[in-house]
C-alpha positions in Angstrom: -4.4 -11.0 25.2 -4.9 -11.4 21.8 -7.9 -9.2 21.7 -6.1 -6.6 23.5 -3.1 -6.9 21.2 -5.3 -6.5 18.1 -7.0 -3.7 19.3 -3.7 -2.1 20.3 -2.1 -3.0 16.4 -5.1 -1.6 15.0 -5.0 1.5 16.8 -1.8 2.1 15.9 -1.4 1.0 12.5 -4.9 1.0 11.1 -6.9 -1.7 9.8 -4.1 -3.7 8.3 -0.9 -3.7 10.6 2.2 -4.6 8.9 3.6 -8.3 8.9 6.5 -7.5 11.0 4.1 -6.1 13.8 1.9 -8.9 14.1 5.4 -11.3 14.1 6.7 -9.3 17.1 3.6 -9.3 19.1 3.2 -12.9 18.6 6.9 -13.4 19.7 6.3 -11.1 22.6 3.5 -13.3 23.8 5.6 -16.4 24.0 8.3 -14.1 25.5 6.3 -13.1 28.3 4.5 -16.3 28.9 6.8 -19.4 28.1 4.3 -21.8 28.7 2.2 -20.7 25.5 5.4 -21.6 23.3 4.4 -24.4 20.9 7.6 -26.8 21.2 6.8 -28.5 18.0 6.9 -25.6 15.9 10.2 -23.7 14.2 9.7 -20.7 16.2 7.4 -21.3 18.9 5.0 -18.6 18.0 3.4 -19.6 14.6 0.0 -20.7 16.3 0.0 -16.8 17.4 1.0 -15.5 14.1 2.6 -17.4 10.9 4.3 -14.8 8.6 4.5 -17.5 5.9 0.8 -18.5 5.9 -0.6 -15.2 7.3 -2.4 -17.4 9.7 -2.7 -18.0 13.4 -4.9 -16.1 16.5 -3.8 -12.4 15.9 -4.0 -12.8 12.1 -8.0 -14.3 12.7 -8.7 -11.6 15.4 -7.5 -8.8 12.9 -9.3 -10.2 9.8 -12.7 -10.2 12.2 -12.1 -6.5 13.4 -11.6 -5.7 9.5 -15.1 -7.4 8.6 -16.5 -5.5 11.5 -15.2 -2.2 10.5 -16.5 -1.6 7.1 -19.1 1.2 6.3 -22.7 0.0 6.6 -25.7 2.2 5.6 -28.2 2.8 8.2 -30.9 0.1 7.7 -33.6 2.0 9.4 -33.1 5.3 7.3 -33.5 6.0 4.0 -32.2 9.2 2.3 -34.2 12.2 3.7 -35.0 15.9 2.1 -33.9 18.6 4.3 -34.9 22.2 4.0 -32.0 24.5 4.6 -32.1 27.8 6.2 -31.2 29.5 3.1 -33.9 28.0 1.3 -31.9 25.2 -0.4 -33.3 21.6 -0.3 -30.7 19.2 0.4 -30.6 15.3 0.5 -29.5 14.0 3.5 -27.9 10.5 3.5 -26.9 8.9 7.0 -24.2 6.2 7.4 -22.9 4.3 10.8 -19.7 2.5 11.1 -19.7 -0.4 13.6 -17.0 -0.8 16.0 -14.6 1.5 14.2 -12.4 3.9 15.9 -10.2 4.8 12.5 -12.0 3.6 9.3 -8.7 4.5 7.2 -5.2 3.2 7.9 
C-alpha cells in the first residue's frame, strides 16, 4: 500500500511531493484501515508520515525512490564518436535513468 501511494504521489507531484500531500495520504490510510492506527500517538498516523520530523513509512519510501531516480551514466558505454551523414563528426554520450518516469518535478 505504501509503495502504491508513493508511486502515485511521485507520478502526480514529481520526485518531491508536498508535505500536505504526504500527510493526507497517511491520514487516508488510517481512515480506510482503522486497525493500522497507532493509539499511542497524537494523530494516529505518524508512523506512516510525521510532518514534524519528516519520517515514517511514506517518507522512507519516497526517499528510496528519489535515490533510485537520479541520472546514472551507462557503465558499459563510453563516449562514442559518430560520423553524421553531412560529414560532421559528433561525440555521442549515452545516459540511462533507473526506474524513473518523470526525472524532474
